[in-house]
LUMMI-43659 format. One record per residue (C-alpha): residue in one letter; x, z, y. Coordinates in steps of 0.2 Angstrom, whole numbers, plus 5000, padded with zeros to 4 digits. Layout:
BEGIN
AXZY
...
% end
This chain:
BEGIN
M524050815060
T522450915056
Q521050825049
P519850735062
L518350835065
F516650765068
H514950855073
L513350775067
I512050815081
G510250775080
L509250725095
P507450735090
T506550655105
D505650495109
R504750545125
N505550395134
S504950275121
S503750125125
F502550045113
E502750155098
R503250335095
G504250395080
P506150405083
A506050595086
L505750605067
A507350515063
P508750645062
P508150725046
A507850555038
V509650505041
R510350675034
V509350655018
A510050485016
L511750535020
W511950685008
S510850604994
D511550584977
R511050404978
G512750364984
N514350464987
L515450515002
A516650375002
C516850245016
E517350065014
D519150085019
G519450225005
Q519250375016
E518050515010
I517050645020
G517850815017
L519450745011
D520150635024
F519050695039
L517750835041
L515950805045
E515050965051
D513150955053
R512651055068
G510851025066
D509650965079
L509651015097
P508151115103
L507350975113
V505551005119
E505150835125
A505350875144
L506550825158
S507550975154
D508150895138
D509450805147
A510350965151
V510251025134
I510950865127
R512350865140
A512751055135
G512751015116
V513850865118
A515050965130
D515151105117
S515650985103
L516950905114
A517651075119
A517751115100
G518950965098
A517650875088
I517050695090
P515150705092
L514050585082
L512350585089
L510750545079
G509350485090
G507950485095
D507650345107
H508950255116
A508650355132
V509750495125
T511350395127
Y511250425146
P511550615145
V512650595130
V513850485140
E513650595156
A514450735145
V515750625137
A516350555154
A516450735162
R517750765149
H518650605146
G518250505162
P517250345163
V517250265145
T517150085138
I515550055129
L515249945114
H513349925112
F512449855098
D510549815102
A509149685102
H508849735120
P510049755134
D509249915140
L509649875158
Y507949885166
D507949965184
L506250035180
F505150005165
E503350055165
G503650165180
N505050265171
P506850265176
R507250365161
S506450245149
H507350195133
A507350025141
S508450085156
P509950195149
F511350075153
A510650045171
R510750225174
I512550235165
M513250095176
E512550145192
A513250315190
G515050245187
L515050325169
A515750165161
T517150055166
R516649915154
L515049875145
V515049755130
Q513349715122
V513149635105
G511549575096
I510549545113
R509149415110
T507749475122
L508749445139
N507349415152
R507749365170
H507749545177
C508949605164
R510049455166
E510149495185
Q510549675181
A511949625169
E512649515183
R512549665195
F513449785184
G514649655177
V513949685159
E514749565146
I513449505134
V514149415118
P513049275114
L512149275097
A512149085095
D513549035084
F514149215083
T515649275074
P516349455075
D518049385082
R517049345098
V516849525102
P518349585112
V519549725106
L519149855118
E520249995127
G519850175126
P519150295128
L517850205118
Y516050255116
L514950165102
S513050145104
I512150075089
D510250035091
L509649995074
D508549855080
G510149765084
I510249735066
D509049595059
P507349675053
S507649605036
E508949745034
A508349865046
P506449865045
G506250045051
V506250025070
S504850015083
H505349845091
P505949725077
E506649565083
P507049425071
G508649335071
G509849495072
L511549545066
T511849575048
T512649745043
R514149655037
E514449575055
V514249745063
L515549825052
A516649675055
V516549705074
L516849885072
R518349865060
R519249765074
Q519249905087
T520850005088
A520450115103
P520150305102
I518350335099
V517750485109
A515850495103
A514550375096
D512650375094
I511450295081
V509750275088
E507950205087
L507650235068
N505750245067
P505350325049
R503550285052
F503950105048
D505450125036
A504850065019
H505850145005
D507050225018
R507950065020
T508450095037
A508850275036
I510050235022
L510850105033
A510950225047
A511850345035
K513150215030
L513450185049
V513750365051
R515150365037
E515850195043
V515950255062
A516750415058
A518050335046
L518450205060
A518650355073
A519750445060
R520850295058
N521050255076
R521450435080
R522850425067
% end
């Protein structure tokens, strides 16, 4: 079997952010951390980038902070999938997940989504914007792009989003008394979406909307390690370098790139 191929694709946009801008600056920061001599290219299961799987950096898509960016994202992801790669997307704000999943579902059919976040991102409309970074999963579910959505790390669930979750049949794993084995082992095709504010701000301070009481990095990795389904794509979003003291969150995002790729490579084999 040929080595699994991953495409690292930057999505430098935060036009759909609320409250703070800055995630458009994230992809270069993650790349610096990923390739830094601070660490190496080994993953926790012993796999190494370049030896056990290939990671090709395709740079950033030419986004212009306009509605047309959705088509650019869909085309970039479609090109990656057509090349036989598994795209790993670096946001950007969480609104990018909608066009990414559109492209993935066009090739693989409706997906199962495992979503890590402090926020459910299920608003029907947020601040008058249906494409807000607070709304991507409402758009995904109403378009029939996912057969199952499981959310982990949610700790800001208001009444509207609770009603939206019930409307779409979203499964939210409670954080009270959380253990990784409470997250179901999902069927594929599996899409992973990791909003870095799902992780506690003590470990991931460089985000626009820090929310105390979040997941630890070790809990996220434990949830991921239990998944056995084929992973068809993933995104890591909402890093805000403006607030990232000592690049701590960028370093964490780079680790997640390695570990998600290693998991996808393992599951493919």
